[in-house]
Structures are given as structure tokens and as C-alpha cells.
N, C-alpha and C positions, 0 to 999 in steps of 0.2 A: 504494500500500500504506500502510495506517495503522500507526502505531507506538504501542503502549501501554506505559507504564512502571509497574511496581508501586511501592508506597510505599517499600519497601526500596531499590529501585534509585535512585529519585529522592533519597532520603536520603543514599545513598553518593555520588552525584554532587555534592550540595551541599557535602560535606566536602572535595572534591578541588580542586586548583589548576586554574586556567582552562586551562592547557596540557594537563593530563591529561584534563580533560573534553572538550576539542576532539578529542583523539586517540581517546577512547572513542566519542564521537558519530560521528566519521568512520568508524570500524569498523562501528558499528551501521547507518550509511547503506549500507554495502556489502552488508549482509545483505538489503536490499530488492531487490537486483539479481536477475536470473534467468539463470543460477544464482547463488546467494549466494557471495560471495568471503570468504576468510579461512581460518584454521586452525579448522575446524569438525569436531566429532565428536559422535556420539550419546551420551547419558548412559546408563550401565548402571543397571539397577534401576528404571527408570521406563518405563511403558507409554503415557504420554500424549504422546510425541513430543518430549520435551525434548532440546535440543542445547546444547553449550557452544562458545563462541568464545574462543579464546586470543589475548590482546593483551599480549605481554610477560609481566609478572607478574600481570596482571589476568585474570579470567575473567568472561564474560557468559553467563548461563543464559537461554535463550530458547526459544520455540516458535512455529510458524506455525499460525494458525487460519484456516480458510476457512469463511465463512458465506455461502452463495449465491455472489454474484460479488465480495463484499467479502473481501479478504485482510488479515489483521491479524498484525503481528509483535508478540508479547507478550514484553517484557523482564521476566523473572521476578526476577532478582537480578544484582547486579554486586559483585565483591569481589576480594580478593587471593587468589592461588593457594592459599595454605595454609589460608585461613579459609572459602572459599566452599563447600566440600563438606561442612562439618560441620553 
């Protein structure tokens, strides 16, 4: 499975400490398993299949895209619990 990060997600990761980045990337790696692991819930108000992953005080917004036999995990945004939904 291929993982694509948006500009916003990469920008957020660059600002974080190495320990935090490792924890976030480890949780993202678990999303590539079948079935995905973690505290995952569908996002209300979106019809494109967006989901959110909870990691402590962080939230990762993502969706799975399947194009033929290639499956891609798109990381749309990463942020703090209070700011990510705005």
C-alpha cells in the first residue's frame, strides 16, 4: 500500500519533535494493515470516505483510495484535537 501525505500534513510533521513524529508515523503504518488498527471513526458530513484516527491529543484525517489493484492511503491532515476540525 502506498502512503501519500498532503502538504499540510507534511508541514505539521516538520514542526513536531522527533519522538512525536515517530509515534504518529507508527500509527499511520498500522493503518496499512488489513484490517486497519487504531481508534478509527468515520467523519460526519463528508461523503468521500474520510476517516479520523485518534492518537492521544492528535488526530489524523485520512482516506483509502483504490485505483485498479493499487491501494493508496491519503493522509489529508494531521493536527491537534481542538484545531483539526475547524
